[in-house]
Steps between C-alpha positions, in 0.01 A plus 500: 500500500337526169142395535318263268131490408253339269429123463757252615617439139534884445697541821743229410549629140570843635729368776710304220509815281621725770744252662666389185865598435689432175715183470854590407696331217723349761216350702348364174838334415521356854136366449597325179818354648314329774274305266811409300679364799186328610475333156137631471391616150405873535202605292468845344176537707694440834747779401209728430346417837823592677535816307137605616491353851852449618518853649165497665487554881883543506481858644140488631289231687128437504324625810205278596206564711638274758851623485638219705522294193652745267816296471305196385428655157724361235574592137856362460701389190715201602794598274514845658618369829837656600631168614572293187481170680144576640383611157606188343348290783172668465495460126578135534238449762244653274578239224343238723155579377578608142353199333176550680484849386597418146216265488251762591663774284541292182810702418854567621519667849766660705518545879541867598428557866260508807196713485243502775449537873608288797535187285556640165450334150802366321442693167588374139460703185390334180630592152179707462557694813225333710598437861457157655485462876590182693446487882614312799144480642313368202560288184314725250690722263354850463539722196520872505576790260686747737672495836228728649239233425718238693534750796124571490432138543701489836412850645122498515505481882772739548461791256794725416450862607823661373871460413782644713871545436730234645753627742842529348694216632872434512518127512788253480382188327706194580542202267316186562651294794441130418524194724449169307511154670333160424134575433518855636553852356493828667537832317530829686517852362494827683453874418614716787330836502784743627281786584284284719777357725387708800166302488454137632408381163712607218580191275290314239588124503406262231491124597454212253495144634476172349489202746429143425253564218341800679590856390384858574639855526414806695613860580609583854549852647798476753773713656828509334663473849301183567594351169876579575456347848345187347791458253758529783323239709470272190868517438570434866260207483695355209842537683373357824230249387296631796209735574252659258465809286143626442355792299148619570270743313366751743120504516455158316559135543772489238837353608829329393695283753808293489627263762788263523628192694846373578471225246519747201126513433342833412115536543305777336133584553277796433156649403434686173221737612251730320184690588261595236223768460230237554620426858644169420847402610720276280779306669747243369714317767803335375797300645798316402836350620825475331881487547687795631717523195200641301472793743858638493482722183150625564582599864829668403347682208200622700720624784738697261212646313331649810781569734478882470145482656616313812418702822739793542588507125188673352531857392 
């Protein structure tokens, strides 16, 4: 670990300087294409922001005084997501508050990413390079000059003590698996960390749910074998219209469950769950019901995608 010292602002400035890697021309081109596909005007200041911060914390992570919450620190540019559908979704979600941000900024603004801790700010950059932060937990728009100032506002009670190299991971990132029915949308994306398959938790799972006007997303840490078993049970459920298929996140209350009846009705329910550094637990329970025909493609695609991780098939 490389230790940090000085004031909180000095530590963050130094961490960003040390943990920065150059953005390649290919990455910059992908960044620009994402905005074009999302039909969001890309400001020169947003390109400058990405060139400066797009490679920060890619090879290093920030070590906090309470290291249990290291993973809750975020400095992430939406358009750099390596799953294009997810990049476009995040950009489009950020456009929800853009009118409110423009009203405060009195200039054109462009969404660039999430910066913060636990519940990070959605950050927009203005034509003049100022950064405007919108939040889930308050209505005010805050204005900052640098990313370290934004992080400073979040980390006063959990000070960074150093930066450390991220372990080299060989991950297989799957495409987004999408289930859409009347009034319900589920998106599931997984990254299987190959070198961790000998451990009980080895896969990062992103879940996004929209159900009858409620929506939320979370990250779950699961076992690829459990995910494969879930996909097998879900496909059998579709075929037999009986039983259930459930996936639980170890050590948390997060879960996803499907069940069926012989009349052709599929029921889905679950809990999106997150702990934060202040000791609060966030939960979104959801549920819906739809015809079996909506499940077929999702179940088959999921089973095919994770068949190699079924018990007995993992290398």
